[in-house]
N, C-alpha and C positions, 0 to 999 in steps of 0.2 A: 114451658117446662125446662128449657135450658137455663133460664134465670133461676128457677126453683132449685135445680141441681147445683148451680153455682153458689147459691146461698148456703146450701147444705155443706159444701166443701169448706166454707169459711171456718167452721168450728170443728172440723175433723181433728181428733186428738184432744178435745176439750170437754166432751160431753159424756165420756164413758162412765158407766156401762151402757148408757143409752146411745142409739145412733144419732148422728147429726143430720137433721131432716129440715129441708127448706119448705116453705109454704108461701104461695102467692095467690091473692084473691083478685079476680078480674070482674068488672061490671061495665057493660057498654063499651068494651074494648079499652078500658082504662084500668090500670093497677090501682087498687084502693087499699091494699094491705099486703105486707110481706114481712117475713120473719124467718128465723132459724132457731133450732133448739139451743137454749141458753147454756153457757158453760156450767158444768156440773150435771147436765142432763134434764133440768127443769127450769122454766116451763118449756113445753114442746112448742114447735113453731106454729102449729095451727091455732091454738087459743090466742097467742100473741098477735098473729096476723088478723084474727077476727076482732080483737080488741081495737086494733088500728083502724079497721074498716068500719067498726061501729054499726049503725043501722043500715049503712049502704050494703052490708053483706047480704041482706035479704034479697033473694033472686039472683045472686051472683054465682060465679064458678070458682071453685078452689082447685088449684094445682098443688100437688104434694108429692115429694120425692120418695115416699114410702107409705104403704097402707096405714091410715090413721089407727091409733091404738084403740082397743075396745074393752080393755080390762081396767079395773080399779087398782091403782098403785098409791103413790103419795099424793096424787091428784086425780080428779075424775077423768074418765075416758075422753079422748079427743072427739070420738064419734058423737058423744052427748052434746058437746059444745057446737059442733058443726050443724047438727040437727036443730038445736035451739036457735042458732043464728039465722036460720032460713036459707041456707045455701041450697041451691037447686041442682047443682051439678058438681061432681068431684072427678078430677082427672088424676089418676095415680100412676106413678112410674113403675111400681112393682108391688107384689104382695109381700107382706112381712112373714118370713118363715118362723118367727117366734111362735111356739105352740100356744101361747096365750092370745095370739091374734090369728095368724094363719088363715086369712080369708074372712074371719068373723067381722072385722071392721067394715069391709066392703059389703058384706051381707046385711049388717045392721043399717047401713046407709040406704041400701036398696029397699029394705023393708019400710023405711021411713019415707019412701017415695022420691028419693034423690037419685038422679041419673049418675051412674058410675061407669067410667071408662078406665081401663087398666093397661099397663105395659107400654106406655108411651116412653120412648127412649129407655127401655128396660135394661139393655146391655150396659149403658152408661151408669144407670142407677145401681146395677149389681156390682160394678167395679167400685163405685163410691161406698157402698155398704158391704163390701167384701168382708170386713172384719166382723161386723154384726152378724152376717149370715154364717160365717165360720163358727163364731162362738155359740150360736143357738142351735146349729145343726151338727157340728162336729166336736163341740166341747173344747175348742181351742181358738186362740186369736189367729187372724190371718198373719202371715209372716212375709215381710218385704226384706229381702237380702240385698245388701250393698257390698260390692267388691271392687277394688281398684287393682289394675295391673299395668305393668310397663308394656311398651310396644312389643317386647318379645315374651310377654306372658307371665312375668314374675310379680309377686306381691311383696317380697322382702329379700334381703341378702340371706345367704345360707346360715349366717351366724345371728339372724334375727335382729340385726341393726335396723332401726326405724328408717323407712324409705319414703321420701316425699314423692308422690306420683302425680296427683292432680293439682290443677290450678285453682285460683280464687272463684271462678264462675262455677265450676263443678262443686267446689266446697260449699258455696252458697246454696246450690240445689240440695245438697245433702242436709244442710241445716234447716231448709224449708221442710224437707221430709220429716226431720226430727220434730219440728213444730206441729206437724199434723199426725204424729204418732202418739199412741197412748203410752208406749214404753220402748226403750232401746235395750237390746240384748247384746251382751258380749261375753266372752269366756275369760277365765282368769289369765290365760296366756297372753291375750291382748292387753289386759290391764297391766300385767307385770312388764311387758315389753314396751308399751307406749305411754302408760300413765295418762289415759285420756280423761277429759272432763265430762264429755258426753252431754254438754249443754247446748242450747240454741244461742248462737252468737250473731244473730242478725239484729239490726237496729230496731228497737221497739218490741222484739219478740222474746226477750230473755225470760219473761214470765211464762212462756209456753214450753219451757224445757220439760220433757216428759219424765216419767219414772225411769230410773236407771237400774237395769237388772244385770247381775253378774252370776254366771254359772261357776261355782267354786266348790268342788266336791270335798276338798280337804281344808277349806277356809285358810287359804294362803294369802288372802288379800292384805296388803300392807297398810297398817294404820296411818302411815304418812302419805298414802296415795291421795290424788286429788279427789277421787270418788268419796273416800272416807272423810277427808277434811271438809268437803262440801255437803255432807249428808244431811246436815240440819237445815240447809237452805234448799237443796234439791233432793226429793225423796230417793232413797237408794235401797234396793232389795238384793240380798244375796240368796240364791237358791243353792243349797248344799245337800249332803246326804246325812242320813241318821247316824253315821259313824264318824262324823266330823268332830273335832275336839271341842268339848264343852267350854273350856276356858277361852278359846278363840271366839266362840259365839258370844259369850258374855262381854268380852272386850269390845267387839264390834258393836254390840247393842248399846254399850255405854257411850259410844261415839256417835250414836244416832242412826246406825245402819240396822235395818230390819233383816233378820236372818230366818229363813224358813227351810226346813228339811223336807225333801221329797224322796221318792224311791230312787235307788241306784240301779244302773244297768249291770250286765254281767261282768264288766270290767271295773266296777266300783265307781264309775263316774255318774254324775247326775243324769238320770234317764230323761231324755229330751221330751218324750211324750208326756211324762209326769210333770215336767217343768212347765210346759205350755198349758196343760190342764190346770195347774195351780194358778197360773196367771189368769186364765179364763174365769176361775172361781172368784177372783178378785175383781172381775169386771173388765179386764183388759180385752180389747177387741182388735186393736191395730198394733202390731209388734214390728219394729224395725231392727234387723240384726246387722251390727257393724263389727262383728268379730272377724277373725282371720280366716284363712283358707281351711284350716282343720275343722273349725266349728261349722263353716259353710258346707263342707262336704258331708259332715255328720248329719246336719239338718237335711240335706238332700237325700242321704241314704235312708233317713227315717221318713221320707216323703212329707216333709213339713214346709217346704218352700212353695209359696203361692206366687210371689213376684220376685224376680231377680233383676237388678240393675247393675250392669257390668261397665265400669269406666276403663277406658284404655288411654293412658297418657302418651304423649308424643315422644318420650325418651325411652331408649332401651337400657336395660341393666348392663348388658354386655359382659356379663361374667358367668362362668359355668357354676352350677351348683346352687342357684337361687331357688327360692321357694315358689313353686307354681301357684298362681292365684286360683285357678279352677282345678279342683280335684277330680278324681275319676268318676265318682257318682254324679256330681254336678255336671260334668262334661257329658256323661251319658244321657242325663235328663234333657240337655239341650239338643244333643244330636238325634235322639229318638222322638223329639217333638213333644215330650211331656211338658216342657217349658218352651212355649212357642214365642218367637220374636213378635212384639206388638208395637214397638216404637224405637226410633233411632234418631239421635240429634247430636250436633256439635255444641259443646259448652266451652267456648273459647278454644283452646288447643286440644281439648279432651273429647273423645268420642264416647257417648253413652248409649248403650243398647239395653232396652228393657224387654224381658221375657216374662210371660204370664202362664200360669197353669190354665188350661182350657176351662172356660166357664161352663 
């Protein structure tokens, strides 16, 4: 099962709207087939692993990271393929909460005389499929928030001058997270201050750059920004409000940027719940937020943060009046245990602590 889950992690960020699910087939203590959901979401891992095993699958055991699907979509249900192949035992990490499945896959296998065992390494599987679970149960993607701060707790100078905080090893970790995300979220403030590219810049993984999403209630995105200039190569989506200038929307669309209007909040800004719901409707399951402290605290205030990774660099800002990296709502979520520490490690000179919403 650990191999099965590891296979599933390989394609995280590349299979949405479908989850990335690993499958391993074992016969006489030997692995005879293994696969993972293909990029784009089809085919699923189970039929590919069964094809690899061929006739040896009869009488074998299938390990799968998520309950096999039981509904007809663009392809037949995986349960049909498992039954037809002669698998006699299925070990599943977790039930699929998707209403189209939700235990029906396991039930169909049992009805066919197949022994079914569930919940092996369930907690690990739930973490891997956090995005899928969130989308089908809460109507929004899971959100992983990334923040960096100086040793004395600041994210930027008071005058918003860009501040280099983390080193190459931590930056590499962030790029790997990007590669496994369906989309990256930032606010227009970060774009105007930093002009980020938000692409994956690890060797061999440039093609894994996810959808780039900007919250921009008044469509202030600069046509000369790197996001706009690269929009025809890397998909870029701007979520705005219905009151945004029409001419700005047309201009951005002409440059390859997709602009979608969602509901506004009481202050006239993009409503964060509406924004994440719109992303879920597009099939986004795993969202990584790399905006600044203001967006981070707003997301926390809206109870939308599922995972937080906080990097602390070795240097202090040493100046009064800097911008604190952790705002009051996010700080309260950490202090009251709503976001509980789950891991800590050193990435070169930088200290990274991850907090998770309780599963």
